[in-house]
Phi, psi and omega in degrees: 000124179267143181236131176245130181260137175257135184235154178273190182297335181262012179068021173277139179288124179254347179175180180213157176234120180258133179249123179276173183294333178276357180098347179292138182242144179236130178263138178227149178277185183296335179265012176070020174280138181289127180256330181172183181213155176237129178248113182291338178294319180263349183057042180233144173254134179238149179276187183296337178266011179066022173274143180290125177272321179170183178268154183083174182275110181240026184295321180296327178291326176296321180292315181295326177296327182287340181285323185286000000 
């Protein structure tokens, strides 16, 4: 599982995106709380409550929303 870290302007980690072997990605905030997931098979992003946020990969927007 590969992990990509997202950082703010001061290089503080604000979240991460983990990519599984099947391509599914999970977004987590800086405290490692699950924010949502992206499934490339369906091309849908879902939030932590499994509600559809939209089509395409929108995980970075979920992470930025959690910062504010």
